[in-house]
C-alpha positions in Angstrom: 0.0 0.0 0.0 2.8 2.4 0.9 4.4 1.9 -2.6 1.2 2.6 -4.5 0.6 5.6 -2.2 3.9 7.0 -3.2 3.3 6.3 -6.9 0.0 8.2 -6.7 1.7 11.1 -5.0 4.4 11.1 -7.6 1.8 11.5 -10.3 1.0 14.6 -8.2 -1.6 17.2 -8.7 -1.0 20.1 -11.0 -2.6 23.5 -11.2 -3.2 24.5 -14.8 -4.8 27.5 -16.3 -8.1 27.0 -18.1 -7.7 27.9 -21.8 -11.2 29.4 -21.8 -11.3 31.6 -18.7 -7.7 31.7 -17.5 -8.7 30.6 -14.0 -6.8 27.7 -12.2 -8.0 24.1 -12.5 -6.6 21.2 -10.7 -5.4 18.1 -12.7 -6.1 15.0 -10.5 -5.6 11.3 -11.2 -8.6 9.1 -11.3 -9.0 5.4 -10.3 -9.3 4.5 -14.0 -5.7 5.7 -14.6 -6.9 8.9 -16.3 -7.0 12.5 -15.4 -9.7 15.0 -14.7 -9.6 18.8 -14.3 -11.4 19.8 -11.1 -12.4 23.1 -9.6 -9.7 23.9 -7.0 -10.4 24.4 -3.3 -14.1 23.6 -3.7 -15.9 20.7 -2.0 -19.7 21.0 -2.1 -22.0 18.6 -0.3 -22.4 15.6 -2.6 -26.2 15.6 -2.5 -26.4 19.0 -4.2 -24.3 17.7 -7.2 -25.9 15.4 -9.9 -24.7 11.8 -9.4 -22.7 11.7 -12.6 -20.7 14.7 -11.7 -19.7 13.9 -8.1 -15.9 13.3 -7.8 -15.0 11.7 -4.5 -11.4 11.7 -3.2 -10.0 8.4 -2.2 -7.4 7.9 0.6 -4.5 7.8 -1.9 -5.5 11.2 -3.4 -7.1 10.0 -6.6 -10.7 10.6 -7.4 -13.7 8.6 -8.7 -17.2 9.4 -9.8 -19.6 8.7 -7.0 -23.0 7.9 -8.4 -24.7 6.6 -5.2 -28.2 8.1 -4.7 -28.9 9.5 -2.3 -25.3 10.0 -0.9 -24.5 10.5 2.8 -25.9 14.0 3.7 -22.5 15.0 5.0 -20.3 13.6 2.2 -18.3 16.2 0.3 -17.2 15.9 -3.4 -15.4 17.7 -6.1 -16.7 19.0 -9.4 -15.1 19.5 -12.8 -13.9 22.9 -13.6 -15.9 22.9 -16.8 -19.1 23.1 -14.7 -17.9 26.2 -13.0 -16.1 27.9 -15.9 -17.8 31.1 -16.9 -16.6 30.8 -20.5 -18.0 27.3 -21.3 -21.7 26.4 -21.8 -23.2 24.5 -19.0 -23.8 20.9 -20.0 -27.3 19.5 -20.1 -27.4 18.1 -16.5 -31.2 17.6 -16.4 -32.7 17.0 -19.9 -36.3 17.4 -18.7 -35.4 20.9 -17.3 -33.7 21.9 -20.5 -36.8 20.9 -22.4 -39.0 22.8 -20.0 -36.9 25.9 -20.3 -37.1 25.7 -24.2 -40.9 25.3 -24.1 -41.1 28.2 -21.6 -39.1 30.4 -23.9 -41.3 29.5 -26.9 -44.4 30.3 -24.7 -43.0 33.6 -23.7 -42.4 34.5 -27.4 -46.0 33.6 -28.2 -47.2 35.9 -25.5 -45.3 38.8 -27.1 -46.9 38.2 -30.6 -49.6 40.6 -31.7 -53.2 39.5 -31.3 -54.8 38.2 -34.5 -57.4 40.6 -36.0 -60.9 40.1 -34.7 -63.3 38.4 -37.2 -65.9 40.7 -38.8 -69.4 40.9 -37.3 -70.9 39.4 -40.4 -69.3 36.8 -42.4 -69.3 37.3 -46.2 -71.7 35.1 -48.2 -69.4 32.3 -49.5 -72.1 30.9 -51.8 
């Protein structure tokens, strides 16, 4: 265990600048032997973050997605920088909510359209 702990620490974490906003993001190793760019110094409560976006730190410093629902109410997690980046579009976290927002936008546009003209009092003789 000690050797693998040292290996994970050797991989280390690096602070990089986001190419979109210029703010720092933290490069962290995952359990799947990959890397993820996380928002530095931010650990929200896990139950407020969608299951597919909760990154939990393990004892060796790596992270893994924690999709357990509902999580422990006191569990903390990390989030990807792309979710907090002001220069990147927010991903579609809740498709039903995105659909609702689109329908509400269309409904608001329809409310701003002028009223159709009132029909005449008498209809013309169409034969």
